[in-house]
All heavy atoms as an XYZ file, in Angstrom:
802
protein
N      14.660    -50.485     28.542
C      13.631    -49.579     28.121
C      12.252    -50.129     28.448
O      11.359    -49.377     28.808
C      13.763    -49.323     26.628
C      12.710    -48.393     26.134
S      13.146    -47.828     24.530
C      11.611    -47.124     24.094
N      12.066    -51.393     28.343
C      10.773    -51.960     28.665
C      10.435    -51.771     30.134
O       9.284    -51.525     30.484
C      10.744    -53.447     28.313
C      10.701    -53.661     26.814
O      10.328    -52.748     26.096
N      11.099    -54.841     26.368
N      11.438    -51.907     30.980
C      11.199    -51.739     32.407
C      10.825    -50.280     32.716
O       9.930    -50.032     33.518
C      12.433    -52.148     33.181
C      12.231    -52.110     34.657
C      13.147    -53.154     35.274
N      13.036    -53.127     36.714
C      12.200    -53.894     37.395
N      11.417    -54.729     36.766
N      12.160    -53.830     38.698
N      11.495    -49.353     32.081
C      11.164    -47.942     32.273
C       9.732    -47.659     31.806
O       8.973    -46.970     32.477
C      12.161    -47.058     31.511
C      11.817    -45.602     31.565
C      12.063    -44.851     32.711
C      11.228    -44.976     30.467
C      11.734    -43.511     32.763
C      10.886    -43.638     30.520
C      11.147    -42.905     31.676
O      10.814    -41.574     31.726
N       9.347    -48.209     30.685
C       8.010    -48.002     30.162
C       6.954    -48.605     31.091
O       5.906    -47.998     31.340
C       7.889    -48.601     28.760
C       6.566    -48.378     28.048
C       6.337    -46.894     27.813
C       6.522    -49.132     26.741
N       7.234    -49.765     31.618
C       6.274    -50.390     32.524
C       6.135    -49.591     33.813
O       5.029    -49.396     34.317
C       6.707    -51.829     32.845
C       6.513    -52.773     31.685
C       7.065    -54.149     31.973
O       7.724    -54.370     33.002
N       6.834    -55.084     31.067
N       7.217    -49.116     34.336
C       7.151    -48.331     35.569
C       6.483    -46.975     35.316
O       5.722    -46.496     36.139
C       8.548    -48.121     36.156
C       9.110    -49.408     36.726
O       8.348    -50.313     37.059
N      10.420    -49.484     36.825
N       6.810    -46.366     34.204
C       6.256    -45.047     33.899
C       4.764    -45.142     33.586
O       3.993    -44.273     33.944
C       7.020    -44.443     32.714
C       6.770    -42.989     32.466
C       7.269    -42.104     33.597
O       8.217    -42.472     34.311
O       6.690    -41.022     33.757
N       4.349    -46.201     32.924
C       2.936    -46.333     32.582
C       2.083    -46.607     33.812
O       0.887    -46.353     33.800
C       2.734    -47.433     31.549
O       3.053    -48.689     32.112
N       2.681    -47.084     34.852
C       1.926    -47.303     36.080
C       1.547    -45.978     36.729
O       0.536    -45.897     37.421
C       2.754    -48.137     37.057
N       2.347    -44.952     36.486
C       2.067    -43.653     37.096
C       1.400    -42.668     36.127
O       0.563    -41.883     36.518
C       3.373    -43.035     37.626
C       4.008    -43.870     38.697
C       5.202    -44.530     38.445
C       3.426    -44.009     39.952
C       5.790    -45.316     39.422
C       4.004    -44.791     40.912
C       5.184    -45.437     40.642
O       5.745    -46.213     41.614
N       1.816    -42.669     34.894
C       1.310    -41.707     33.906
C       0.555    -42.455     32.811
O       1.100    -42.770     31.773
C       2.449    -40.909     33.268
C       3.172    -40.082     34.298
O       2.560    -39.606     35.242
N       4.465    -39.914     34.112
N      -0.662    -42.739     33.055
C      -1.449    -43.486     32.083
C      -2.515    -42.584     31.464
O      -3.237    -41.888     32.167
C      -2.112    -44.676     32.765
O      -2.969    -45.320     31.868
N      -2.586    -42.640     30.180
C      -3.631    -41.920     29.470
C      -4.797    -42.830     29.109
O      -5.728    -42.406     28.443
C      -3.075    -41.295     28.190
C      -2.155    -40.144     28.500
O      -2.343    -39.470     29.499
N      -1.173    -39.931     27.643
N      -4.737    -44.063     29.510
C      -5.783    -44.999     29.134
C      -7.144    -44.579     29.676
O      -8.156    -44.763     29.011
C      -5.450    -46.406     29.637
C      -4.248    -46.976     28.911
O      -3.954    -46.556     27.794
N      -3.569    -47.913     29.530
N      -7.177    -44.041     30.886
C      -8.460    -43.636     31.456
C      -9.073    -42.479     30.674
O     -10.290    -42.437     30.486
C      -8.284    -43.214     32.919
C      -7.847    -44.389     33.793
O      -8.135    -45.530     33.401
O      -7.230    -44.142     34.838
N      -8.254    -41.578     30.209
C      -8.756    -40.438     29.453
C      -9.371    -40.917     28.145
O     -10.477    -40.516     27.768
C      -7.631    -39.426     29.198
C      -7.158    -38.829     30.516
C      -8.090    -38.333     28.246
C      -5.919    -38.002     30.403
N      -8.653    -41.798     27.430
C      -9.174    -42.298     26.168
C     -10.425    -43.144     26.375
O     -11.367    -43.076     25.588
C      -8.115    -43.108     25.425
C      -6.952    -42.271     24.961
C      -5.654    -42.634     25.262
C      -7.162    -41.124     24.223
C      -4.600    -41.864     24.840
C      -6.106    -40.343     23.787
C      -4.816    -40.716     24.105
N     -10.418    -43.957     27.423
C     -11.598    -44.781     27.696
C     -12.811    -43.916     27.990
O     -13.913    -44.192     27.501
C     -11.340    -45.715     28.877
C     -10.377    -46.841     28.520
O     -10.194    -47.085     27.307
O      -9.827    -47.469     29.445
N     -12.633    -42.867     28.777
C     -13.771    -42.005     29.082
C     -14.241    -41.230     27.855
O     -15.433    -40.998     27.670
C     -13.408    -41.021     30.198
C     -13.326    -41.612     31.601
C     -12.859    -40.551     32.587
C     -14.675    -42.150     32.018
N     -13.299    -40.850     26.995
C     -13.675    -40.078     25.816
C     -14.447    -40.939     24.814
O     -15.471    -40.534     24.285
C     -12.434    -39.492     25.153
C     -12.751    -38.650     23.943
C     -13.305    -37.384     24.085
C     -12.524    -39.133     22.657
C     -13.617    -36.613     22.987
C     -12.826    -38.370     21.559
C     -13.368    -37.117     21.733
O     -13.671    -36.362     20.636
N     -13.925    -42.146     24.554
C     -14.558    -42.979     23.530
C     -15.681    -43.852     24.070
O     -16.621    -44.171     23.351
C     -13.508    -43.860     22.850
C     -12.563    -43.081     21.986
C     -11.238    -42.953     22.330
C     -13.010    -42.469     20.836
C     -10.363    -42.229     21.538
C     -12.157    -41.740     20.041
C     -10.825    -41.623     20.388
N     -15.589    -44.259     25.308
C     -16.579    -45.189     25.842
C     -17.493    -44.557     26.881
O     -18.373    -45.229     27.399
C     -15.866    -46.398     26.468
C     -14.931    -47.164     25.527
C     -14.204    -48.252     26.291
C     -15.694    -47.746     24.352
N     -17.278    -43.298     27.195
C     -18.092    -42.644     28.219
C     -19.508    -42.394     27.734
O     -19.818    -42.456     26.547
N     -20.377    -42.111     28.663
C     -21.773    -41.853     28.328
C     -21.931    -40.417     27.858
O     -21.317    -39.502     28.382
C     -22.663    -42.085     29.549
C     -22.674    -43.520     30.010
C     -23.568    -43.678     31.219
C     -23.554    -45.098     31.706
N     -24.338    -45.277     32.916
N     -22.783    -40.237     26.848
C     -23.066    -38.892     26.359
C     -24.280    -38.352     27.089
O     -25.246    -39.070     27.325
C     -23.367    -38.913     24.861
C     -22.186    -39.224     24.006
C     -22.465    -38.942     22.550
C     -23.671    -39.686     22.053
N     -23.888    -39.525     20.615
N     -24.186    -37.094     27.450
C     -25.348    -36.431     28.040
C     -26.016    -35.610     26.952
O     -25.376    -34.809     26.286
C     -24.921    -35.525     29.192
C     -24.482    -36.311     30.417
C     -24.231    -35.374     31.545
N     -22.961    -34.671     31.274
C     -22.498    -33.701     32.017
N     -23.182    -33.273     33.058
N     -21.357    -33.128     31.728
N     -27.291    -35.829     26.772
C     -27.996    -35.067     25.748
C     -28.365    -33.695     26.293
O     -28.558    -33.511     27.494
C     -29.255    -35.811     25.301
O     -30.131    -35.971     26.395
N     -28.459    -32.739     25.385
C     -28.793    -31.377     25.777
C     -30.281    -31.291     26.123
O     -31.089    -32.120     25.697
C     -28.467    -30.416     24.644
N     -30.630    -30.261     26.871
C     -32.029    -30.064     27.248
C     -32.859    -29.727     26.009
O     -32.350    -29.221     25.014
C     -32.134    -28.949     28.278
N     -34.153    -29.999     26.085
C     -35.031    -29.773     24.939
C     -35.122    -28.295     24.590
O     -35.182    -27.929     23.426
C     -36.425    -30.332     25.228
C     -36.454    -31.832     25.249
C     -37.859    -32.348     25.469
C     -37.858    -33.855     25.503
N     -39.198    -34.411     25.711
N     -35.103    -27.431     25.596
C     -35.202    -26.002     25.301
C     -33.943    -25.498     24.615
O     -33.991    -24.585     23.792
C     -35.527    -25.197     26.553
C     -34.427    -25.173     27.578
C     -34.216    -26.046     28.583
C     -33.381    -24.209     27.661
N     -33.107    -25.705     29.290
C     -32.570    -24.568     28.756
C     -33.052    -23.084     26.935
C     -31.455    -23.849     29.127
C     -31.934    -22.359     27.316
C     -31.160    -22.739     28.401
N     -32.791    -26.115     24.930
C     -31.556    -25.721     24.258
C     -31.568    -26.158     22.791
O     -31.116    -25.430     21.911
C     -30.341    -26.316     24.964
C     -30.012    -25.642     26.267
C     -28.735    -26.185     26.850
C     -28.390    -25.475     28.142
N     -27.132    -25.970     28.715
N     -32.110    -27.355     22.547
C     -32.221    -27.808     21.171
C     -33.180    -26.920     20.379
O     -32.928    -26.584     19.226
C     -32.691    -29.258     21.133
C     -31.648    -30.252     21.581
C     -32.179    -31.664     21.494
C     -31.162    -32.659     21.975
N     -31.675    -34.033     21.934
N     -34.289    -26.541     21.009
C     -35.251    -25.662     20.344
C     -34.646    -24.288     20.079
O     -34.844    -23.695     19.013
C     -36.512    -25.538     21.184
N     -33.889    -23.770     21.051
C     -33.240    -22.470     20.871
C     -32.192    -22.536     19.757
O     -32.072    -21.603     18.959
C     -32.598    -22.012     22.182
N     -31.446    -23.638     19.685
C     -30.472    -23.792     18.607
C     -31.153    -23.843     17.244
O     -30.682    -23.247     16.279
C     -29.648    -25.064     18.813
C     -28.602    -24.911     19.902
O     -28.291    -23.759     20.254
O     -28.104    -25.945     20.386
N     -32.262    -24.551     17.172
C     -32.997    -24.613     15.910
C     -33.538    -23.256     15.508
O     -33.490    -22.879     14.333
N     -34.059    -22.510     16.488
C     -34.593    -21.179     16.199
C     -33.494    -20.217     15.757
O     -33.665    -19.448     14.804
C     -35.313    -20.629     17.434
C     -36.021    -19.305     17.274
C     -37.180    -19.447     16.298
C     -36.520    -18.817     18.609
N     -32.351    -20.271     16.420
C     -31.231    -19.419     16.033
C     -30.677    -19.802     14.666
O     -30.277    -18.931     13.885
C     -30.126    -19.483     17.086
C     -30.440    -18.789     18.404
C     -29.323    -19.044     19.409
C     -30.638    -17.309     18.202
N     -30.668    -21.091     14.347
C     -30.217    -21.525     13.027
C     -31.168    -21.031     11.943
O     -30.732    -20.581     10.876
C     -30.104    -23.046     12.979
N     -32.467    -21.083     12.220
C     -33.448    -20.578     11.259
C     -33.299    -19.070     11.063
O     -33.337    -18.564      9.945
C     -34.862    -20.909     11.736
C     -35.997    -20.427     10.843
C     -35.955    -21.143      9.506
C     -37.321    -20.652     11.533
N     -33.098    -18.353     12.158
C     -32.908    -16.908     12.083
C     -31.643    -16.555     11.302
O     -31.642    -15.638     10.474
C     -32.852    -16.321     13.490
C     -32.740    -14.816     13.605
C     -33.987    -14.156     13.047
C     -32.539    -14.414     15.049
N     -30.567    -17.287     11.530
C     -29.321    -17.051     10.794
C     -29.495    -17.334      9.308
O     -28.971    -16.607      8.457
C     -28.194    -17.901     11.369
N     -30.257    -18.378      8.973
C     -30.505    -18.696      7.569
C     -31.337    -17.601      6.901
O     -31.077    -17.219      5.758
C     -31.199    -20.043      7.450
N     -32.345    -17.088      7.609
C     -33.165    -16.011      7.051
C     -32.348    -14.741      6.838
O     -32.474    -14.070      5.808
C     -34.353    -15.717      7.967
C     -35.504    -16.709      7.918
C     -36.544    -16.376      8.978
C     -36.143    -16.704      6.551
N     -31.509    -14.405      7.809
C     -30.680    -13.199      7.684
C     -29.700    -13.341      6.532
O     -29.513    -12.408      5.736
C     -29.956    -12.904      9.014
C     -30.962    -12.420     10.050
C     -28.851    -11.876      8.812
C     -30.380    -12.277     11.428
N     -29.080    -14.505      6.399
C     -28.134    -14.692      5.300
C     -28.848    -14.690      3.952
O     -28.294    -14.245      2.951
C     -27.342    -15.981      5.482
O     -28.199    -17.102      5.380
N     -30.111    -15.171      3.908
C     -30.865    -15.148      2.660
C     -31.218    -13.720      2.272
O     -31.047    -13.317      1.117
C     -32.142    -15.982      2.798
C     -33.050    -15.892      1.606
C     -32.732    -16.539      0.431
C     -34.221    -15.162      1.666
C     -33.559    -16.455     -0.676
C     -35.058    -15.077      0.574
C     -34.723    -15.726     -0.596
N     -31.729    -12.936      3.216
C     -32.142    -11.575      2.898
C     -30.967    -10.619      2.750
O     -31.151     -9.489      2.300
C     -33.127    -11.048      3.939
C     -34.492    -11.654      3.799
C     -35.024    -12.424      4.814
C     -35.231    -11.454      2.652
C     -36.283    -12.984      4.679
C     -36.485    -12.012      2.511
C     -37.010    -12.785      3.524
N     -29.773    -11.029      3.114
C     -28.602    -10.165      2.980
C     -27.899    -10.351      1.635
O     -26.954     -9.626      1.337
C     -27.615    -10.433      4.111
N     -28.371    -11.307      0.834
C     -27.750    -11.515     -0.470
C     -28.073    -10.348     -1.393
O     -29.145     -9.748     -1.326
C     -28.255    -12.812     -1.094
C     -27.770    -14.049     -0.387
C     -28.258    -15.312     -1.055
O     -28.839    -15.226     -2.168
O     -28.056    -16.385     -0.481
N     -27.143    -10.052     -2.277
C     -27.299     -8.911     -3.186
C     -28.478     -9.108     -4.127
O     -29.201     -8.157     -4.441
C     -26.017     -8.701     -3.976
N     -28.691    -10.325     -4.582
C     -29.780    -10.590     -5.518
C     -31.140    -10.342     -4.863
O     -32.042     -9.753     -5.457
C     -29.682    -12.031     -6.007
C     -30.665    -12.374     -7.095
C     -30.517    -13.812     -7.538
N     -29.137    -14.112     -7.888
C     -28.615    -15.329     -7.871
N     -29.344    -16.344     -7.509
N     -27.372    -15.524     -8.208
N     -31.297    -10.778     -3.630
C     -32.564    -10.594     -2.921
C     -32.800     -9.115     -2.628
O     -33.921     -8.606     -2.786
C     -32.576    -11.427     -1.625
C     -33.816    -11.150     -0.808
C     -32.475    -12.905     -1.948
N     -31.760     -8.406     -2.232
C     -31.897     -6.975     -1.951
C     -32.290     -6.227     -3.221
O     -33.161     -5.341     -3.202
C     -30.592     -6.423     -1.352
C     -30.381     -6.996      0.047
C     -30.604     -4.901     -1.308
C     -29.040     -6.663      0.646
N     -31.690     -6.596     -4.350
C     -32.033     -5.964     -5.619
C     -33.492     -6.231     -5.989
O     -34.204     -5.334     -6.445
C     -31.102     -6.475     -6.715
C     -31.189     -5.681     -7.981
C     -30.214     -6.151     -9.063
N     -28.988     -6.715     -8.559
C     -28.562     -7.954     -8.867
N     -29.262     -8.721     -9.640
N     -27.419     -8.399     -8.381
N     -33.956     -7.463     -5.781
C     -35.355     -7.784     -6.081
C     -36.323     -7.024     -5.176
O     -37.365     -6.542     -5.635
C     -35.584     -9.286     -5.945
C     -35.077    -10.151     -7.086
C     -35.207    -11.626     -6.731
C     -35.839     -9.851     -8.350
N     -35.989     -6.899     -3.905
C     -36.860     -6.184     -2.972
C     -36.923     -4.705     -3.337
O     -38.006     -4.096     -3.320
C     -36.374     -6.388     -1.518
C     -37.068     -5.443     -0.564
C     -36.614     -7.826     -1.087
N     -35.781     -4.131     -3.663
C     -35.769     -2.710     -4.038
C     -36.556     -2.466     -5.322
O     -37.317     -1.503     -5.428
C     -34.330     -2.236     -4.200
C     -33.607     -2.133     -2.869
C     -32.152     -1.861     -3.032
N     -31.929     -0.502     -3.515
C     -30.737      0.012     -3.723
N     -29.664     -0.709     -3.485
N     -30.612      1.238     -4.156
N     -36.402     -3.355     -6.295
C     -37.143     -3.221     -7.545
C     -38.642     -3.357     -7.315
O     -39.446     -2.597     -7.864
C     -36.667     -4.281     -8.556
O     -35.258     -4.168     -8.707
C     -37.339     -4.115     -9.896
N     -39.020     -4.332     -6.512
C     -40.434     -4.516     -6.196
C     -41.023     -3.334     -5.450
O     -42.164     -2.925     -5.698
N     -40.250     -2.760     -4.527
C     -40.734     -1.599     -3.773
C     -40.948     -0.402     -4.685
O     -41.947      0.319     -4.550
C     -39.745     -1.254     -2.658
N     -40.034     -0.183     -5.630
C     -40.189      0.936     -6.560
C     -41.413      0.720     -7.438
O     -42.208      1.651     -7.671
C     -38.914      1.122     -7.410
C     -39.150      2.063     -8.569
C     -37.786      1.631     -6.544
N     -41.606     -0.498     -7.926
C     -42.766     -0.782     -8.776
C     -44.074     -0.586     -8.005
O     -45.025      0.007     -8.523
C     -42.681     -2.205     -9.320
N     -44.131     -1.054     -6.773
C     -45.343     -0.868     -5.971
C     -45.596      0.598     -5.646
O     -46.755      1.042     -5.611
C     -45.251     -1.691     -4.684
C     -45.395     -3.204     -4.846
C     -45.175     -3.908     -3.510
C     -46.746     -3.556     -5.419
N     -44.544      1.359     -5.416
C     -44.723      2.790     -5.152
C     -45.260      3.523     -6.375
O     -46.122      4.403     -6.251
C     -43.407      3.419     -4.702
S     -42.947      2.993     -3.031
N     -44.771      3.141     -7.553
C     -45.278      3.779     -8.777
C     -46.752      3.442     -9.007
O     -47.548      4.311     -9.368
C     -44.435      3.356     -9.979
C     -43.027      3.940    -10.035
C     -42.254      3.328    -11.197
C     -43.073      5.445    -10.158
N     -47.130      2.194     -8.777
C     -48.540      1.810     -8.904
C     -49.376      2.532     -7.855
O     -50.495      2.994     -8.137
C     -48.690      0.274     -8.796
C     -50.145     -0.131     -8.680
C     -48.044     -0.401     -9.988
N     -48.830      2.673     -6.664
C     -49.535      3.393     -5.609
C     -49.740      4.863     -5.951
O     -50.795      5.442     -5.662
N     -48.736      5.480     -6.548
C     -48.867      6.883     -6.956
C     -49.968      7.055     -8.005
O     -50.757      8.004     -7.948
C     -47.543      7.411     -7.494
C     -46.492      7.775     -6.451
C     -45.182      8.120     -7.127
C     -46.974      8.915     -5.598
N     -50.022      6.117     -8.948
C     -51.083      6.184     -9.955
C     -52.448      5.998     -9.296
O     -53.421      6.680     -9.642
C     -50.831      5.140    -11.058
C     -49.580      5.522    -11.832
C     -52.031      5.015    -11.989
C     -49.110      4.468    -12.807
N     -52.526      5.111     -8.329
C     -53.784      4.911     -7.610
C     -54.193      6.124     -6.801
O     -55.379      6.475     -6.732
N     -53.240      6.795     -6.210
C     -53.544      8.003     -5.428
C     -54.020      9.118     -6.351
O     -54.969      9.854     -6.028
C     -52.308      8.432     -4.609
C     -52.065      7.430     -3.482
C     -52.480      9.824     -4.039
C     -50.757      7.615     -2.773
N     -53.393      9.243     -7.514
C     -53.832     10.265     -8.477
C     -55.264      9.983     -8.918
O     -56.100     10.890     -8.999
C     -52.867     10.310     -9.678
C     -51.513     10.862     -9.248
C     -53.435     11.143    -10.820
C     -50.423     10.703    -10.275
N     -55.556      8.725     -9.173
C     -56.913      8.361     -9.565
C     -57.924      8.615     -8.465
O     -59.042      9.080     -8.713
N     -57.542      8.333     -7.218
C     -58.455      8.573     -6.096
C     -58.692     10.061     -5.890
O     -59.804     10.479     -5.541
C     -57.889      7.945     -4.817
N     -57.678     10.880     -6.112
C     -57.863     12.324     -5.970
C     -58.740     12.882     -7.093
O     -59.531     13.781     -6.872
C     -56.499     13.044     -5.942
C     -55.738     12.843     -4.649
S     -54.284     13.887     -4.420
C     -53.371     13.677     -5.898
N     -58.625     12.337     -8.286
C     -59.463     12.803     -9.388
C     -60.922     12.426     -9.195
O     -61.819     13.187     -9.559
C     -58.955     12.228    -10.710
C     -57.728     12.922    -11.235
C     -57.310     12.396    -12.595
O     -58.042     11.555    -13.161
O     -56.258     12.832    -13.076
N     -61.161     11.251     -8.649
C     -62.546     10.805     -8.427
C     -63.178     11.479     -7.220
O     -64.384     11.406     -7.035
C     -62.588      9.299     -8.231
S     -62.223      8.367     -9.711
N     -62.366     12.063     -6.359
C     -62.892     12.709     -5.168
C     -62.923     11.797     -3.955
O     -63.464     12.155     -2.913
N     -62.341     10.638     -4.052
C     -62.305      9.705     -2.922
C     -61.223     10.044     -1.913
O     -61.218      9.526     -0.796
N     -60.304     10.901     -2.289
C     -59.184     11.269     -1.428
C     -58.968     12.771     -1.545
O     -58.957     13.328     -2.645
C     -57.920     10.513     -1.872
C     -56.709     10.511     -0.963
C     -57.030      9.851      0.377
C     -55.560      9.782     -1.612
N     -58.813     13.419     -0.420
C     -58.617     14.869     -0.457
C     -57.224     15.205     -0.979
O     -56.332     14.367     -1.009
C     -58.801     15.461      0.941
O     -57.748     15.045      1.788
N     -57.050     16.436     -1.379
C     -55.774     16.875     -1.940
C     -54.657     16.796     -0.899
O     -53.551     16.327     -1.201
C     -55.904     18.312     -2.477
C     -54.649     18.893     -3.115
C     -54.289     18.107     -4.366
C     -54.828     20.348     -3.425
N     -54.931     17.216      0.326
C     -53.898     17.202      1.374
C     -53.463     15.765      1.699
O     -52.264     15.471      1.801
C     -54.408     17.894      2.630
N     -54.414     14.873      1.859
C     -54.073     13.475      2.159
C     -53.325     12.845      0.991
O     -52.374     12.077      1.182
C     -55.335     12.689      2.477
N     -53.748     13.153     -0.220
C     -53.062     12.630     -1.401
C     -51.630     13.105     -1.490
O     -50.729     12.342     -1.839
N     -51.408     14.380     -1.189
C     -50.044     14.903     -1.213
C     -49.166     14.292     -0.133
O     -47.988     14.006     -0.362
C     -50.064     16.426     -1.093
C     -50.587     17.185     -2.307
C     -50.656     18.672     -2.009
C     -49.717     16.914     -3.511
N     -49.727     14.078      1.057
C     -48.945     13.463      2.146
C     -48.562     12.035      1.788
O     -47.396     11.617      1.923
C     -49.737     13.520      3.476
C     -49.072     12.658      4.529
C     -49.858     14.946      3.962
N     -49.526     11.258      1.317
C     -49.237      9.865      0.963
C     -48.276      9.801     -0.222
O     -47.350      8.984     -0.244
C     -50.551      9.115      0.666
C     -51.403      9.038      1.933
C     -50.269      7.713      0.154
C     -52.801      8.508      1.704
N     -48.455     10.671     -1.190
C     -47.557     10.703     -2.348
C     -46.136     11.070     -1.949
O     -45.172     10.508     -2.468
C     -48.063     11.696     -3.394
O     -49.305     11.304     -3.886
N     -46.010     12.013     -1.027
C     -44.656     12.383     -0.583
C     -43.996     11.229      0.177
O     -42.787     11.012      0.038
C     -44.698     13.649      0.270
O     -45.435     13.408      1.449
N     -44.763     10.477      0.959
C     -44.191      9.313      1.643
C     -43.740      8.251      0.644
O     -42.656      7.664      0.793
C     -45.204      8.727      2.625
C     -45.514      9.568      3.859
C     -46.624      8.910      4.676
C     -44.273      9.744      4.707
N     -44.552      8.009     -0.373
C     -44.158      7.052     -1.404
C     -42.949      7.538     -2.184
O     -42.087      6.739     -2.574
C     -45.334      6.777     -2.343
C     -46.496      5.975     -1.759
C     -47.609      5.845     -2.776
C     -46.037      4.619     -1.299
N     -42.854      8.835     -2.400
C     -41.697      9.399     -3.094
C     -40.417      9.220     -2.269
O     -39.352      8.913     -2.818
C     -41.938     10.872     -3.403
C     -40.887     11.563     -4.250
C     -40.833     10.932     -5.629
C     -41.184     13.037     -4.352
N     -40.523      9.382     -0.964
C     -39.358      9.169     -0.093
C     -38.912      7.706     -0.157
O     -37.707      7.405     -0.224
C     -39.690      9.590      1.365
C     -38.634      9.105      2.331
C     -39.843     11.094      1.449
N     -39.870      6.778     -0.169
C     -39.522      5.357     -0.277
C     -38.832      5.087     -1.607
O     -37.834      4.347     -1.662
C     -40.789      4.486     -0.111
C     -40.501      3.035     -0.448
C     -41.340      4.604      1.290
N     -39.313      5.671     -2.674
C     -38.670      5.488     -3.982
C     -37.258      6.053     -3.999
O     -36.345      5.440     -4.550
C     -39.500      6.163     -5.074
C     -40.719      5.396     -5.470
C     -41.433      6.033     -6.631
O     -40.805      6.832     -7.353
O     -42.615      5.732     -6.822
N     -37.074      7.222     -3.419
C     -35.729      7.816     -3.386
C     -34.771      6.941     -2.602
O     -33.618      6.731     -3.002
C     -35.804      9.251     -2.795
C     -36.485     10.177     -3.788
C     -34.406      9.768     -2.447
C     -36.797     11.538     -3.217
N     -35.229      6.399     -1.491
C     -34.371      5.506     -0.678
C     -34.019      4.256     -1.477
O     -32.887      3.762     -1.425
C     -35.059      5.165      0.653
C     -34.349      4.034      1.371
C     -35.124      6.395      1.544
N     -34.980      3.727     -2.214
C     -34.722      2.496     -2.970
C     -33.831      2.746     -4.193
O     -33.050      1.869     -4.575
C     -36.041      1.877     -3.435
S     -36.970      1.107     -2.106
N     -33.923      3.904     -4.809
C     -33.185      4.168     -6.039
C     -31.840      4.840     -5.834
O     -31.076      4.972     -6.805
C     -34.042      5.027     -6.981
C     -35.275      4.331     -7.565
C     -36.084      5.303     -8.387
C     -34.870      3.141     -8.393
N     -31.526      5.282     -4.641
C     -30.262      5.981     -4.440
C     -29.089      5.010     -4.548
O     -29.204      3.812     -4.291
C     -30.233      6.692     -3.095
C     -30.138      5.759     -1.936
C     -30.162      6.481     -0.634
N     -30.333      5.465      0.394
C     -29.663      5.425      1.495
N     -28.807      6.374      1.760
N     -29.836      4.464      2.361
N     -27.972      5.560     -4.905
C     -26.754      4.759     -5.013
C     -26.126      4.612     -3.637
O     -26.408      5.335     -2.721
C     -25.763      5.444     -5.939
C     -26.247      5.599     -7.328
C     -25.585      4.639     -8.198
N     -26.110      4.781     -9.546
C     -25.910      3.896    -10.449
N     -25.213      2.831    -10.157
N     -26.403      4.034    -11.650
N     -25.203      3.682     -3.552
C     -24.523      3.475     -2.284
C     -23.574      4.597     -2.085
O     -23.064      5.026     -1.235
C     -23.772      2.154     -2.263
C     -24.696      0.985     -2.317
C     -23.928     -0.289     -2.212
N     -24.834     -1.410     -2.470
C     -24.465     -2.638     -2.411
N     -23.234     -2.954     -2.124
N     -25.296     -3.599     -2.653
C-alpha cells in the first residue's frame, strides 16, 4: 500500500492546490469597488431601517400630525386674508389626500 500511495501521489497531488490557497498572494480589490460596496451597504442599511414596521408607523403618525397642523394654518391664513379661498381649498384637499393615504388600512 505504501508503494501505491507513493506512485499515486507523484501523479495526483493536491499539495499545490493547498499551498496556493493558504500561502498564495491575495489581490486587493480596486478602490472604486470598495467604495461601491460601502455605498451599497449603506443603502441596504437605510432601506432595511425605513422598512421596519415601527419606523413606518412613526412616519405615518408624524405625517398625519403635520397635515392637521397645516390644515389649521391654512384656515388661519384664509381668515386673515393672506391666502385666497381657491388656493386654500386646493392645498387643503392635497393635505386631506395625504392624510387619507396615511390613515387607510392595508
